[in-house]
C-alpha positions as CSV (number, residue, x, y, z in Angstrom):
1,X,-146.0,-7.9,0.7
2,X,-147.8,-5.0,2.4
3,X,-146.8,-3.1,5.5
4,X,-148.1,-4.4,8.8
5,X,-148.0,-1.0,10.6
6,X,-149.4,2.4,9.7
7,X,-148.2,6.0,9.9
8,X,-148.7,7.5,13.3
9,X,-148.6,4.2,15.1
10,X,-146.4,3.9,18.2
11,X,-144.2,0.8,18.2
12,X,-141.3,-0.7,20.2
13,X,-138.0,-0.7,18.3
14,X,-135.4,-3.4,19.1
15,X,-131.8,-2.4,19.8
16,X,-129.0,-3.2,17.3
17,X,-125.7,-2.7,19.2
18,X,-123.6,-4.8,16.7
19,X,-124.9,-2.9,13.6
20,X,-125.5,0.6,14.8
21,X,-125.9,2.8,17.8
22,X,-129.6,2.3,17.8
23,X,-131.1,1.7,21.3
24,X,-134.4,0.1,22.1
25,X,-137.5,2.2,22.9
26,X,-140.8,3.5,21.7
27,X,-140.9,5.0,18.1
28,X,-143.6,6.6,16.0
29,X,-144.0,5.5,12.4
30,X,-143.4,8.6,10.1
31,X,-143.5,6.9,6.7
32,X,-143.9,3.4,5.1
33,X,-141.1,3.2,2.5
34,X,-142.0,1.6,-0.8
35,X,-140.4,-1.7,-1.7
36,X,-140.4,-4.3,-4.4
37,X,-138.1,-6.9,-2.8
38,X,-136.8,-7.5,0.7
39,X,-138.5,-6.7,4.0
40,X,-140.8,-3.8,4.4
41,X,-139.0,-0.7,5.7
42,X,-140.2,2.1,7.8
43,X,-139.0,5.6,8.6
44,X,-139.5,6.0,12.4
45,X,-138.8,8.7,15.0
46,X,-137.8,7.6,18.5
47,X,-139.9,9.4,21.1
48,X,-136.8,10.2,23.2
49,X,-134.5,11.4,20.2
50,X,-134.7,14.1,17.6
51,X,-133.5,12.0,14.7
52,X,-135.3,9.7,12.3
53,X,-134.2,6.2,11.4
54,X,-135.0,3.6,8.7
55,X,-135.7,0.2,10.2
56,X,-137.0,-3.2,8.9
57,X,-140.4,-4.5,10.0
58,X,-138.7,-7.3,11.9
59,X,-137.0,-4.8,14.2
60,X,-140.4,-3.4,15.3
61,X,-143.1,-4.8,17.6
62,X,-146.5,-3.5,18.9
63,X,-146.2,-1.2,22.0
64,X,-148.4,-0.1,24.7
65,X,-146.6,3.3,24.9
66,X,-148.4,6.4,23.9
67,X,-147.2,9.6,22.3
68,X,-146.7,12.5,24.8
69,X,-149.3,15.2,24.5
70,X,-148.3,18.8,23.9
71,X,-149.5,19.5,27.4
72,X,-146.9,17.1,28.9
73,X,-144.1,18.3,26.6
74,X,-144.8,22.1,27.2
75,X,-145.2,21.9,31.0
76,X,-143.7,25.1,32.5
77,X,-140.8,24.9,34.8
78,X,-140.9,26.9,38.0
79,X,-137.6,28.4,39.3
80,X,-137.4,30.0,42.7
81,X,-135.0,33.0,42.9
82,X,-133.9,34.2,46.3
83,X,-132.4,37.7,46.6
84,X,-130.2,38.7,49.5
């Protein structure tokens, strides 16, 4: 059985509150893990977290989300300072 999704693809991960603290949301496929038996597994990185997770293919679905560009992520913050 081959992997359905490819590295770099953005997918929607289903939550798993009974098994772990995993929440639903968009993820990026980092690596397709090799397997001989059982379901295909993926190493994914949620777009809103700094950790990587290993999830089964059944817990992933196609998504319309896109990866944030570096322009969006590095947008400068303006702070107004008033001196008295």
